[in-house]
C-alpha positions in Angstrom: -15.1 -4.2 -24.5 -11.5 -3.3 -25.3 -8.9 -5.9 -24.2 -6.2 -5.0 -21.8 -2.9 -4.2 -23.6 0.5 -5.0 -22.1 3.6 -3.8 -23.8 7.1 -5.1 -23.0 10.4 -3.5 -23.7 13.7 -5.3 -23.4 16.8 -3.2 -23.0 20.3 -4.5 -23.3 23.0 -2.7 -21.4 26.8 -2.8 -21.8 28.6 -5.5 -19.8 28.8 -5.7 -16.6 25.4 -4.0 -16.1 22.4 -6.1 -15.7 19.8 -6.4 -18.4 16.8 -4.3 -17.7 13.2 -5.5 -18.2 10.5 -2.8 -18.5 6.8 -3.5 -18.7 3.8 -1.1 -19.4 0.2 -1.8 -18.8 -2.5 0.4 -20.4 -5.7 1.0 -18.6 -8.8 0.0 -20.6 -10.8 2.9 -22.3 -14.0 2.1 -20.2 -12.2 2.4 -17.0 -10.7 5.7 -18.0 -14.0 7.0 -19.0 -15.8 5.8 -15.8 -13.2 7.3 -13.6 -13.3 10.7 -15.5 -17.2 10.8 -15.3 -17.0 9.9 -11.6 -14.5 12.7 -10.9 -16.5 15.2 -13.0 -19.6 14.4 -11.0 -17.9 14.8 -7.6 -16.4 18.1 -8.6 -19.8 19.4 -10.0 -21.5 18.4 -6.7 -18.9 19.8 -4.5 -18.8 23.2 -6.3 -22.5 23.4 -6.4 -22.8 22.8 -2.6 -20.1 25.3 -1.9 -21.9 27.9 -4.0 -25.2 27.2 -2.2 -23.4 27.7 1.2 -21.8 31.0 0.1 -25.2 32.2 -1.1 -26.8 31.3 2.2 -24.1 33.0 4.1 -24.6 36.2 1.9 -28.3 36.1 2.5 -27.7 35.7 6.4 -25.2 38.6 6.5 -27.3 40.8 4.1 -24.3 41.3 1.6 -26.2 42.1 -1.7 -23.2 42.5 -4.0 -21.8 39.1 -3.2 -25.2 37.5 -3.3 -25.6 38.9 -7.0 -22.2 37.6 -8.0 -22.6 34.2 -6.5 -26.2 33.8 -7.9 -24.9 34.5 -11.4 -22.2 31.8 -10.9 -24.9 29.4 -9.4 -27.0 30.0 -12.6 -24.5 27.9 -14.6 -25.2 25.0 -12.4 -28.9 25.2 -12.6 -29.5 25.5 -16.4 
């Protein structure tokens, strides 16, 4: 596991200003990857459910054209 990295930057300003201390902390690669995968899964699931609802509505209303378009989009989620 990659160790957490902390970078410090000291900035000296002209008198009478105060000395500024800035710190930066990097997020570990594993945390970035896990959060990205989690967000991708949530987005995938939401979009798939939304398309299923739209397809069901198109079937209920008898709208053939929208059913064909939506089922083509849904095919990408099933493959």
